[in-house]
LODOMAR-832183 format. One record per residue (C-alpha): residue in three letters; x, y, z. Coordinates in nm, 4 decimals. Layout:
<rest=ala xx=X yy=Y zz=Z>
...
***
This chain:
<rest=met xx=11.9187 yy=11.5358 zz=8.2969>
<rest=glu xx=11.6826 yy=11.6861 zz=8.0574>
<rest=phe xx=11.6812 yy=12.0893 zz=8.0869>
<rest=arg xx=11.2498 yy=12.1214 zz=8.2028>
<rest=asp xx=11.1205 yy=12.4731 zz=8.1232>
<rest=tyr xx=10.9879 yy=12.5859 zz=8.4282>
<rest=tyr xx=10.7889 yy=12.8597 zz=8.2871>
<rest=lys xx=10.5838 yy=12.6103 zz=8.0447>
<rest=val xx=10.4981 yy=12.3669 zz=8.3166>
<rest=leu xx=10.2976 yy=12.6143 zz=8.4920>
<rest=gly xx=10.1663 yy=12.7760 zz=8.1670>
<rest=val xx=10.3072 yy=13.1246 zz=8.2390>
<rest=asp xx=10.4799 yy=13.3677 zz=8.0653>
<rest=arg xx=10.8482 yy=13.4401 zz=8.1195>
<rest=lys xx=10.7452 yy=13.7895 zz=8.2546>
<rest=ala xx=10.4342 yy=13.6647 zz=8.4504>
<rest=pro xx=10.4743 yy=13.8296 zz=8.7915>
<rest=asp xx=10.4464 yy=13.6502 zz=9.0890>
<rest=ala xx=10.1178 yy=13.6453 zz=9.2012>
<rest=gln xx=9.9992 yy=13.5302 zz=8.7950>
<rest=ile xx=10.2631 yy=13.2200 zz=8.8425>
<rest=lys xx=10.1461 yy=13.1928 zz=9.2415>
<rest=ser xx=9.7688 yy=13.1468 zz=9.1194>
<rest=ala xx=9.8697 yy=12.9333 zz=8.7973>
<rest=tyr xx=10.0574 yy=12.6658 zz=9.0441>
<rest=arg xx=9.7704 yy=12.6655 zz=9.2970>
<rest=lys xx=9.5069 yy=12.5844 zz=9.0334>
<rest=leu xx=9.6849 yy=12.3229 zz=8.8689>
<rest=ala xx=9.8008 yy=12.1878 zz=9.2215>
<rest=arg xx=9.4484 yy=12.1151 zz=9.3165>
<rest=lys xx=9.3610 yy=11.9694 zz=8.9366>
<rest=phe xx=9.6716 yy=11.7122 zz=8.9603>
<rest=his xx=9.7367 yy=11.6326 zz=9.3389>
<rest=pro xx=9.7137 yy=11.2669 zz=9.3969>
<rest=asp xx=9.3721 yy=11.2802 zz=9.6384>
<rest=val xx=9.2175 yy=11.4020 zz=9.3838>
<rest=asn xx=9.3369 yy=11.1605 zz=9.1061>
<rest=pro xx=9.4392 yy=10.8363 zz=9.3043>
<rest=asn xx=9.6124 yy=10.5946 zz=9.1296>
<rest=asn xx=9.6890 yy=10.7773 zz=8.8556>
<rest=lys xx=10.0918 yy=10.7969 zz=8.7632>
<rest=asp xx=10.0298 yy=11.0100 zz=8.5304>
<rest=ala xx=9.8777 yy=11.3063 zz=8.7693>
<rest=glu xx=10.0845 yy=11.2415 zz=9.0480>
<rest=leu xx=10.4130 yy=11.2541 zz=8.7790>
<rest=lys xx=10.3035 yy=11.6342 zz=8.6849>
<rest=phe xx=10.2079 yy=11.7215 zz=9.0431>
<rest=lys xx=10.5736 yy=11.6620 zz=9.0950>
<rest=glu xx=10.6643 yy=11.8798 zz=8.8170>
<rest=leu xx=10.4142 yy=12.1266 zz=8.8976>
<rest=asn xx=10.6065 yy=12.1478 zz=9.2679>
<rest=glu xx=10.9788 yy=12.1368 zz=9.1047>
<rest=ala xx=10.8744 yy=12.4481 zz=8.8724>
<rest=tyr xx=10.7279 yy=12.6100 zz=9.1793>
<rest=gln xx=10.9914 yy=12.5686 zz=9.4044>
<rest=val xx=11.2227 yy=12.7496 zz=9.1928>
<rest=ile xx=11.0435 yy=13.0181 zz=8.9982>
<rest=gly xx=10.8147 yy=13.0820 zz=9.2803>
<rest=asp xx=11.1122 yy=13.1642 zz=9.4889>
<rest=ala xx=11.2531 yy=13.5540 zz=9.3846>
<rest=asp xx=11.6616 yy=13.4569 zz=9.3998>
<rest=lys xx=11.5953 yy=13.1605 zz=9.2327>
<rest=arg xx=11.3898 yy=13.2847 zz=8.9590>
<rest=lys xx=11.6682 yy=13.5576 zz=8.9104>
<rest=lys xx=11.9131 yy=13.2688 zz=8.8750>
<rest=tyr xx=11.7093 yy=13.0322 zz=8.6375>
<rest=asp xx=11.6084 yy=13.3277 zz=8.4039>
<rest=glu xx=12.0124 yy=13.3839 zz=8.3660>
<rest=leu xx=12.1604 yy=13.0798 zz=8.4030>
<rest=gly xx=11.8860 yy=12.8328 zz=8.2523>
<rest=ala xx=11.9679 yy=12.4769 zz=8.3162>
<rest=asp xx=12.2887 yy=12.5724 zz=8.5331>
<rest=trp xx=12.0998 yy=12.8063 zz=8.7777>
<rest=glu xx=12.1651 yy=12.5826 zz=9.0749>
<rest=his xx=12.5328 yy=12.6490 zz=9.0157>
<rest=gly xx=12.6045 yy=12.7804 zz=8.6466>
<rest=val xx=12.9690 yy=12.7146 zz=8.5231>
<rest=ser xx=13.0776 yy=12.6121 zz=8.8750>
<rest=gln xx=13.4698 yy=12.6037 zz=8.9276>
<rest=glu xx=13.4033 yy=12.2153 zz=9.0238>
<rest=glu xx=13.2237 yy=12.1328 zz=8.6564>
<rest=met xx=13.4904 yy=12.3191 zz=8.4056>
<rest=met xx=13.7286 yy=12.1430 zz=8.5832>
<rest=arg xx=13.5525 yy=11.8294 zz=8.5478>
<rest=arg xx=13.4733 yy=11.9378 zz=8.1822>
<rest=tyr xx=13.8459 yy=11.9819 zz=8.1058>
<rest=ala xx=13.9202 yy=11.6455 zz=8.2920>
<rest=arg xx=13.7157 yy=11.4996 zz=8.0237>
<rest=gln xx=13.8145 yy=11.6560 zz=7.7436>
<rest=gln xx=14.2258 yy=11.5536 zz=7.9058>
<rest=ser xx=14.1008 yy=11.1824 zz=7.9392>
<rest=ala xx=13.9524 yy=11.1700 zz=7.5789>
<rest=ala xx=14.2626 yy=11.3042 zz=7.3897>
<rest=gly xx=14.4400 yy=11.0857 zz=7.5458>
<rest=gly xx=14.5727 yy=11.2193 zz=7.8522>
<rest=gly xx=14.4531 yy=11.0646 zz=8.1466>
<rest=gly xx=14.5903 yy=10.8480 zz=8.3825>
<rest=gly xx=14.8527 yy=11.0620 zz=8.5193>
<rest=ala xx=14.9803 yy=11.3048 zz=8.1805>
<rest=gly xx=14.8772 yy=11.6484 zz=8.3209>
<rest=ala xx=14.8720 yy=11.9570 zz=8.1744>
<rest=asp xx=15.1934 yy=12.1697 zz=8.2386>
<rest=phe xx=15.0864 yy=12.5545 zz=8.3097>
<rest=gly xx=15.4229 yy=12.6784 zz=8.3041>
<rest=gly xx=15.4769 yy=12.7511 zz=7.8562>
<rest=gly xx=15.1874 yy=12.9150 zz=7.8165>
<rest=gly xx=14.8454 yy=12.8032 zz=7.9147>
<rest=gly xx=14.8697 yy=12.5350 zz=7.6758>
<rest=asp xx=14.5307 yy=12.3243 zz=7.5476>
<rest=phe xx=14.3991 yy=12.4351 zz=7.9171>
<rest=ser xx=14.3671 yy=12.7513 zz=7.7974>
<rest=asp xx=14.1625 yy=12.7528 zz=7.5236>
<rest=phe xx=13.9465 yy=12.5199 zz=7.7378>
<rest=phe xx=13.9398 yy=12.8058 zz=7.9915>
<rest=ser xx=13.8458 yy=13.1040 zz=7.7348>
<rest=gln xx=13.5419 yy=12.8853 zz=7.6378>
<rest=phe xx=13.3930 yy=12.9877 zz=7.9768>
<rest=phe xx=13.5590 yy=13.2913 zz=8.1110>
<rest=gly xx=13.7420 yy=13.4645 zz=7.7754>
<rest=gly xx=14.1334 yy=13.5206 zz=7.9734>
<rest=ser xx=13.9747 yy=13.5580 zz=8.2764>
<rest=gly xx=13.7312 yy=13.4649 zz=8.5659>
<rest=arg xx=13.6482 yy=13.2684 zz=8.8619>
<rest=ser xx=13.8119 yy=12.9102 zz=8.9121>
<rest=gly xx=13.9708 yy=12.6090 zz=9.1662>
<rest=phe xx=14.1673 yy=12.3983 zz=9.1211>
<rest=gly xx=14.0642 yy=12.0533 zz=9.3687>
<rest=arg xx=14.1238 yy=12.1626 zz=9.7302>
<rest=gly xx=14.4786 yy=12.3417 zz=9.7363>
<rest=ala xx=14.3059 yy=12.6534 zz=9.5703>
<rest=gly xx=14.1843 yy=12.9242 zz=9.7928>
<rest=gly xx=14.2282 yy=13.3161 zz=9.8176>
<rest=arg xx=14.3629 yy=13.4757 zz=9.5635>
<rest=gly xx=14.6790 yy=13.4140 zz=9.3829>
<rest=ser xx=14.9174 yy=13.4710 zz=9.0239>
<rest=ala xx=14.6716 yy=13.2611 zz=8.7723>
<rest=pro xx=14.8551 yy=13.0524 zz=8.5205>
<rest=arg xx=15.0242 yy=13.2273 zz=8.2233>
<rest=gly xx=14.7985 yy=13.3864 zz=7.9488>
<rest=phe xx=14.5113 yy=13.4872 zz=8.2152>
<rest=ser xx=14.5307 yy=13.8002 zz=8.3510>
<rest=asn xx=14.3191 yy=13.9486 zz=8.6994>
<rest=phe xx=14.2567 yy=13.6199 zz=8.7547>
<rest=glu xx=14.0612 yy=13.5179 zz=9.0844>
<rest=phe xx=14.1046 yy=13.1890 zz=9.2419>
<rest=gly xx=13.7412 yy=13.0989 zz=9.4158>
<rest=thr xx=13.7333 yy=12.9931 zz=9.8113>
<rest=glu xx=13.3516 yy=12.8688 zz=9.7867>
<rest=pro xx=13.3336 yy=12.4892 zz=9.7049>
<rest=ala xx=12.9845 yy=12.3789 zz=9.4987>
<rest=arg xx=12.7381 yy=12.2494 zz=9.7399>
<rest=ala xx=12.6929 yy=11.8397 zz=9.7034>
<rest=pro xx=12.3960 yy=11.7409 zz=9.4643>
<rest=asp xx=12.0922 yy=11.6457 zz=9.6615>
<rest=leu xx=11.9446 yy=11.2784 zz=9.6683>
<rest=arg xx=11.5879 yy=11.1418 zz=9.5856>
<rest=ala xx=11.4023 yy=10.8162 zz=9.6967>
<rest=glu xx=11.1187 yy=10.6194 zz=9.7342>
<rest=val xx=11.0399 yy=10.4581 zz=10.0785>
<rest=gly xx=10.7361 yy=10.1715 zz=10.1423>
<rest=val xx=10.5318 yy=10.2024 zz=10.4739>
<rest=thr xx=10.2493 yy=9.9750 zz=10.5894>
<rest=leu xx=9.9397 yy=10.1790 zz=10.6967>
<rest=ala xx=9.9827 yy=10.0264 zz=11.0116>
<rest=asp xx=10.3371 yy=10.2722 zz=11.0117>
<rest=ala xx=10.2016 yy=10.6105 zz=10.8588>
<rest=val xx=9.9471 yy=10.5899 zz=11.1790>
<rest=lys xx=10.1923 yy=10.4917 zz=11.4480>
<rest=gly xx=10.5473 yy=10.6027 zz=11.3178>
<rest=ala xx=10.7980 yy=10.3641 zz=11.2635>
<rest=arg xx=11.1890 yy=10.3393 zz=11.2274>
<rest=arg xx=11.3127 yy=10.2533 zz=10.8487>
<rest=arg xx=11.6443 yy=10.1425 zz=10.7362>
<rest=leu xx=11.7275 yy=10.2562 zz=10.4547>
<rest=asp xx=11.9892 yy=10.1409 zz=10.1930>
<rest=leu xx=12.1204 yy=10.3769 zz=9.9357>
<rest=val xx=12.3629 yy=10.4116 zz=9.6706>
<rest=ala xx=12.4536 yy=10.7509 zz=9.5868>
<rest=glu xx=12.7583 yy=10.9340 zz=9.4379>
<rest=asp xx=12.9354 yy=11.1117 zz=9.6630>
<rest=glu xx=13.1966 yy=11.3895 zz=9.5922>
<rest=cys xx=13.5382 yy=11.2510 zz=9.5618>
<rest=val xx=13.7252 yy=11.3659 zz=9.8875>
<rest=thr xx=14.0527 yy=11.3185 zz=9.6298>
<rest=cys xx=13.9794 yy=11.6450 zz=9.4316>
<rest=gly xx=13.7251 yy=11.8053 zz=9.6231>
<rest=gly xx=13.4688 yy=11.7382 zz=9.3621>
<rest=ser xx=13.7053 yy=11.9065 zz=9.0557>
<rest=gly xx=13.7735 yy=11.6310 zz=8.9013>
<rest=met xx=14.1503 yy=11.7686 zz=8.8888>
<rest=ile xx=14.4379 yy=11.7210 zz=9.0939>
<rest=ala xx=14.6258 yy=12.0497 zz=9.0424>
<rest=arg xx=15.0021 yy=12.1222 zz=9.1175>
<rest=glu xx=15.1323 yy=12.4566 zz=9.2636>
<rest=glu xx=15.4462 yy=12.6433 zz=9.3443>
<rest=lys xx=15.5257 yy=12.9459 zz=9.5134>
<rest=gln xx=15.6506 yy=13.2435 zz=9.3440>
<rest=gly xx=15.6886 yy=13.4766 zz=9.6369>
<rest=lys xx=15.4102 yy=13.5996 zz=9.7866>
<rest=ala xx=15.1631 yy=13.4456 zz=9.5089>
<rest=arg xx=15.0597 yy=13.0772 zz=9.4285>
<rest=val xx=15.1137 yy=12.9730 zz=9.0904>
<rest=ile xx=14.9571 yy=12.6263 zz=8.9158>
<rest=arg xx=15.2103 yy=12.4261 zz=8.7214>
<rest=ser xx=15.0169 yy=12.1363 zz=8.6568>
<rest=ala xx=14.6690 yy=11.9816 zz=8.6204>
<rest=glu xx=14.5532 yy=11.6246 zz=8.5760>
<rest=pro xx=14.2511 yy=11.4151 zz=8.6099>
<rest=cys xx=14.2167 yy=11.2567 zz=8.9593>
<rest=pro xx=14.3692 yy=10.9078 zz=8.9859>
<rest=thr xx=14.0588 yy=10.7975 zz=9.2060>
<rest=cys xx=13.7268 yy=10.9682 zz=9.0541>
<rest=gly xx=13.8728 yy=10.9458 zz=8.6895>
<rest=gly xx=13.8155 yy=11.3193 zz=8.6689>
<rest=arg xx=13.4479 yy=11.2710 zz=8.7385>
<rest=gly xx=13.4360 yy=11.4781 zz=9.0554>
<rest=val xx=13.1995 yy=11.1942 zz=9.2080>
<rest=val xx=13.2691 yy=10.8427 zz=9.3318>
<rest=ala xx=13.0347 yy=10.5818 zz=9.4093>
<rest=ala xx=12.9467 yy=10.4963 zz=9.8186>
<rest=arg xx=12.7032 yy=10.2833 zz=9.9944>
<rest=arg xx=12.5340 yy=10.3544 zz=10.2975>
<rest=thr xx=12.2854 yy=10.3133 zz=10.5236>
<rest=leu xx=12.0361 yy=10.5487 zz=10.7396>
<rest=glu xx=11.8158 yy=10.5130 zz=11.0370>
<rest=val xx=11.5172 yy=10.6815 zz=10.8966>
<rest=thr xx=11.2045 yy=10.7683 zz=11.1375>
<rest=ile xx=10.8769 yy=10.7762 zz=10.9476>
<rest=pro xx=10.6422 yy=11.0652 zz=11.1498>
<rest=ala xx=10.3205 yy=10.9474 zz=11.2719>
<rest=gly xx=10.0263 yy=11.0741 zz=10.9920>
<rest=val xx=10.2363 yy=11.0902 zz=10.7006>
<rest=thr xx=10.0320 yy=11.0650 zz=10.3864>
<rest=asp xx=10.1258 yy=10.9115 zz=10.0207>
<rest=gly xx=10.3288 yy=11.1407 zz=9.8627>
<rest=thr xx=10.4346 yy=11.3505 zz=10.1534>
<rest=gln xx=10.8518 yy=11.4136 zz=10.0893>
<rest=leu xx=11.0728 yy=11.4423 zz=10.4092>
<rest=arg xx=11.3769 yy=11.6227 zz=10.4307>
<rest=leu xx=11.6970 yy=11.4932 zz=10.5525>
<rest=lys xx=11.9159 yy=11.7866 zz=10.5868>
<rest=gly xx=12.3109 yy=11.6764 zz=10.5166>
<rest=gln xx=12.2115 yy=11.3505 zz=10.3628>
<rest=gly xx=12.2193 yy=11.3558 zz=10.0110>
<rest=gly xx=12.5938 yy=11.3450 zz=9.8532>
<rest=arg xx=12.8379 yy=11.3885 zz=10.0399>
<rest=ala xx=13.1383 yy=11.6852 zz=10.0128>
<rest=pro xx=13.4625 yy=11.7102 zz=10.1827>
<rest=arg xx=13.3094 yy=11.9845 zz=10.4122>
<rest=pro xx=12.9736 yy=11.8943 zz=10.6148>
<rest=asp xx=12.8369 yy=12.2305 zz=10.5026>
<rest=gln xx=12.8603 yy=12.1307 zz=10.2023>
<rest=asn xx=12.6469 yy=11.8336 zz=10.1966>
<rest=gly xx=12.3497 yy=11.7900 zz=9.9610>
<rest=asp xx=11.9928 yy=11.7001 zz=10.1673>
<rest=leu xx=11.7801 yy=11.3481 zz=10.1217>
<rest=phe xx=11.4509 yy=11.4328 zz=9.9728>
<rest=leu xx=11.2448 yy=11.1169 zz=10.0636>
<rest=thr xx=10.8755 yy=11.0387 zz=9.8873>
<rest=ile xx=10.6696 yy=10.7961 zz=10.1250>
<rest=arg xx=10.5108 yy=10.5801 zz=9.9604>
<rest=ile xx=10.2220 yy=10.3850 zz=10.1715>
<rest=glu xx=10.1639 yy=10.0250 zz=10.0950>
<rest=pro xx=9.7764 yy=9.8837 zz=9.9569>
<rest=asn xx=9.5926 yy=9.7445 zz=10.2472>
<rest=pro xx=9.3822 yy=9.5067 zz=10.2183>
<rest=val xx=9.1019 yy=9.5659 zz=10.4846>
<rest=phe xx=9.1614 yy=9.9637 zz=10.4712>
<rest=ala xx=9.1351 yy=10.2643 zz=10.2354>
<rest=leu xx=9.2937 yy=10.5862 zz=10.2125>
<rest=ala xx=9.0778 yy=10.8481 zz=10.0912>
<rest=gly xx=9.2655 yy=11.1498 zz=10.1815>
<rest=arg xx=9.3299 yy=11.1793 zz=10.5486>
<rest=asp xx=9.0417 yy=10.8798 zz=10.5866>
<rest=leu xx=8.9995 yy=10.5094 zz=10.6646>
<rest=arg xx=8.7172 yy=10.3279 zz=10.5281>
<rest=val xx=8.6387 yy=10.0318 zz=10.5510>
<rest=ser xx=8.3650 yy=9.8230 zz=10.3713>
<rest=leu xx=8.2472 yy=9.6242 zz=10.6698>
<rest=pro xx=7.9617 yy=9.3178 zz=10.5995>
<rest=val xx=7.6623 yy=9.3318 zz=10.8454>
<rest=trp xx=7.4134 yy=8.9971 zz=10.8528>
<rest=asp xx=7.0544 yy=9.1054 zz=10.7558>
<rest=tyr xx=6.9028 yy=9.0244 zz=11.0678>
<rest=glu xx=7.1981 yy=9.2164 zz=11.2563>
<rest=ala xx=7.0705 yy=9.5358 zz=10.9915>
<rest=ala xx=6.6545 yy=9.4742 zz=11.0751>
<rest=leu xx=6.6903 yy=9.4295 zz=11.4065>
<rest=gly xx=7.0104 yy=9.6217 zz=11.5410>
<rest=ala xx=7.3151 yy=9.4812 zz=11.6888>
<rest=glu xx=7.6367 yy=9.5461 zz=11.8759>
<rest=ile xx=7.8967 yy=9.4108 zz=11.6825>
<rest=thr xx=8.3213 yy=9.4245 zz=11.6112>
<rest=ala xx=8.4728 yy=9.5730 zz=11.3721>
<rest=pro xx=8.8438 yy=9.6309 zz=11.3250>
<rest=thr xx=9.0580 yy=9.9466 zz=11.3502>
<rest=val xx=9.4230 yy=10.0100 zz=11.2639>
<rest=asp xx=9.5436 yy=9.8867 zz=11.6257>
<rest=gly xx=9.2886 yy=9.6718 zz=11.6909>
<rest=arg xx=8.8918 yy=9.6411 zz=11.7613>
<rest=val xx=8.6260 yy=9.8590 zz=11.8431>
<rest=ser xx=8.2923 yy=9.7764 zz=11.9503>
<rest=leu xx=8.0006 yy=9.9320 zz=11.6935>
<rest=lys xx=7.6516 yy=9.9746 zz=11.7432>
<rest=ile xx=7.4234 yy=9.9190 zz=11.4247>
<rest=pro xx=7.1035 yy=10.1230 zz=11.4466>
<rest=ala xx=6.7563 yy=9.8788 zz=11.3093>
<rest=gly xx=6.6824 yy=9.8869 zz=10.9810>
<rest=ser xx=7.0472 yy=9.9960 zz=10.8304>
<rest=gln xx=7.0585 yy=9.9461 zz=10.5047>
<rest=thr xx=7.3674 yy=9.8578 zz=10.2382>
<rest=gly xx=7.5884 yy=10.1723 zz=10.1816>
<rest=arg xx=7.5242 yy=10.3667 zz=10.5389>
<rest=val xx=7.8563 yy=10.4702 zz=10.7021>
<rest=met xx=7.9239 yy=10.4312 zz=11.0602>
<rest=arg xx=8.1960 yy=10.7462 zz=11.1544>
<rest=leu xx=8.4580 yy=10.7180 zz=11.4188>
<rest=arg xx=8.5749 yy=11.0867 zz=11.4281>
<rest=gly xx=8.9711 yy=11.1026 zz=11.4746>
<rest=arg xx=9.0551 yy=10.7451 zz=11.4340>
<rest=gly xx=9.1889 yy=10.7529 zz=11.0424>
<rest=leu xx=9.5306 yy=10.9213 zz=10.9787>
<rest=pro xx=9.6333 yy=11.1082 zz=11.2633>
<rest=ala xx=9.7168 yy=11.5392 zz=11.2745>
<rest=arg xx=10.0180 yy=11.6451 zz=11.1345>
<rest=gly xx=10.1216 yy=11.9935 zz=11.1115>
<rest=lys xx=9.8282 yy=12.2031 zz=11.0368>
<rest=glu xx=9.6261 yy=11.8886 zz=10.8942>
<rest=pro xx=9.3825 yy=11.7370 zz=11.1463>
<rest=ala xx=9.3347 yy=11.3922 zz=11.2140>
<rest=gly xx=9.1356 yy=11.1843 zz=10.9471>
<rest=asp xx=8.8023 yy=10.9660 zz=11.0703>
<rest=leu xx=8.7327 yy=10.6090 zz=11.0281>
<rest=leu xx=8.4220 yy=10.5015 zz=10.8068>
<rest=tyr xx=8.2463 yy=10.2138 zz=10.7899>
<rest=glu xx=7.9967 yy=10.1955 zz=10.5016>
<rest=leu xx=7.7781 yy=9.9419 zz=10.5940>
<rest=lys xx=7.7107 yy=9.5697 zz=10.3358>
<rest=ile xx=7.4025 yy=9.3721 zz=10.4319>
<rest=leu xx=7.4728 yy=9.0498 zz=10.3577>
<rest=ala xx=7.1718 yy=8.7669 zz=10.3710>
<rest=pro xx=7.2545 yy=8.3875 zz=10.4874>
<rest=thr xx=7.3080 yy=8.1309 zz=10.2667>
<rest=asp xx=7.2986 yy=7.8255 zz=10.3760>
<rest=leu xx=6.9774 yy=7.8008 zz=10.5703>
<rest=asn xx=6.8401 yy=7.4476 zz=10.7211>
<rest=ala xx=6.4730 yy=7.3430 zz=10.7095>
<rest=lys xx=6.3369 yy=7.4866 zz=11.0129>
<rest=glu xx=6.5710 yy=7.8454 zz=10.9151>
<rest=arg xx=6.4136 yy=7.8373 zz=10.6014>
<rest=ala xx=6.0257 yy=7.8211 zz=10.7858>
<rest=leu xx=6.1288 yy=8.0863 zz=10.9754>
<rest=met xx=6.2202 yy=8.3100 zz=10.6890>
<rest=gln xx=5.8615 yy=8.2382 zz=10.4917>
<rest=asp xx=5.6813 yy=8.3226 zz=10.8065>
<rest=leu xx=5.8879 yy=8.6333 zz=10.7964>
<rest=ala xx=5.7936 yy=8.7030 zz=10.4410>
<rest=asn xx=5.4441 yy=8.5839 zz=10.4979>
<rest=ser xx=5.4001 yy=8.8655 zz=10.7662>
<rest=leu xx=5.5370 yy=9.1003 zz=10.5747>
<rest=arg xx=5.3047 yy=9.0670 zz=10.2888>
<rest=asp xx=5.0381 yy=9.0606 zz=10.4875>
<rest=arg xx=5.0745 yy=9.3158 zz=10.6262>
<rest=gly xx=5.1386 yy=9.4729 zz=10.3310>
<rest=ile xx=5.4706 yy=9.6423 zz=10.3639>
<rest=ala xx=5.5662 yy=9.8062 zz=10.0081>
<rest=asp xx=5.7181 yy=9.5357 zz=9.7703>
<rest=pro xx=6.1270 yy=9.7118 zz=9.7074>
<rest=arg xx=6.1129 yy=9.7433 zz=9.3056>
<rest=ala xx=5.7537 yy=9.8646 zz=9.2583>
<rest=glu xx=5.9125 yy=10.2455 zz=9.2210>
<rest=leu xx=6.1443 yy=10.0672 zz=8.9654>
<rest=met xx=5.8625 yy=9.8850 zz=8.8087>
<rest=ala xx=5.6394 yy=10.1896 zz=8.8209>
<rest=ser xx=5.8959 yy=10.4088 zz=8.5592>
<rest=lys xx=5.9875 yy=10.1493 zz=8.3005>
***
């Protein structure tokens, strides 16, 4: 993955105080928010980048790691990554497929590789057999073997839901293709062989893991039943703890971040948490007033049209949009009237319409185009 400079994403200096970072994030988030830029994929992508950047440099601890390690801020050069790199080096040199490295005679190639990262001493671990403090391969002094396995990576996916699902909530079956940590090597990409020398354990040899080929991860498919909460909006992100990349230890599993995408609806349009409907009304219903049937997401409702209503008038049903979620209040259901005139009139109906036109003219009802003509 290409390294992304989070300071450049937020447009701040690397020495910017926390308050300035927070202010820059809020300003840009408002500018590129999906509700302000509907159907704008570039703005949506920018909004995601802003959130990602702020989650890191907006957190004091994460920012410190990011400043120190850059692209490797989450793990640094971890023990697993170091061993995976060595496994790839071995494979490229023709040492894969069971040809391991022997550390009994002074360290060899592994010693050279190791020195690239630690200069002869540091922290590491080999497969699932490493742990505690022990003796190092020859050529390394005061070497400490780490005991904490790296956390498996988080996964990200999108799930499409209908508007009805967003309003009422739903259960969805989700098929994932992921890369899980190899259980054979514990994600290190290497299989190490040890022997005891007194109370110490000494690494005698290591070779690329035959299960994952030294990558530390294996392809995996799994199916999840996901609950979509009522009231989600397009772009809502759900975090499923422990459902990301798998590690040998469940507490080291990554998380799954699901982005909700609400599918277009032929009747209702989303505007934030409100739902909008273009509602056709006959001209005589608008003129006389009428009680009509109007659609809702989960059924129908009786709606009173006031006499004299015009095209563009909005009728509001409070709380009938997307339901409340967290601190977000429920949206409204908005009907925008669209006045229509009948087109297929018989002779009697045409005569009635002509009588109406004559009556309005005789009463001196103003020409609706008079204002336009006067300003010409």
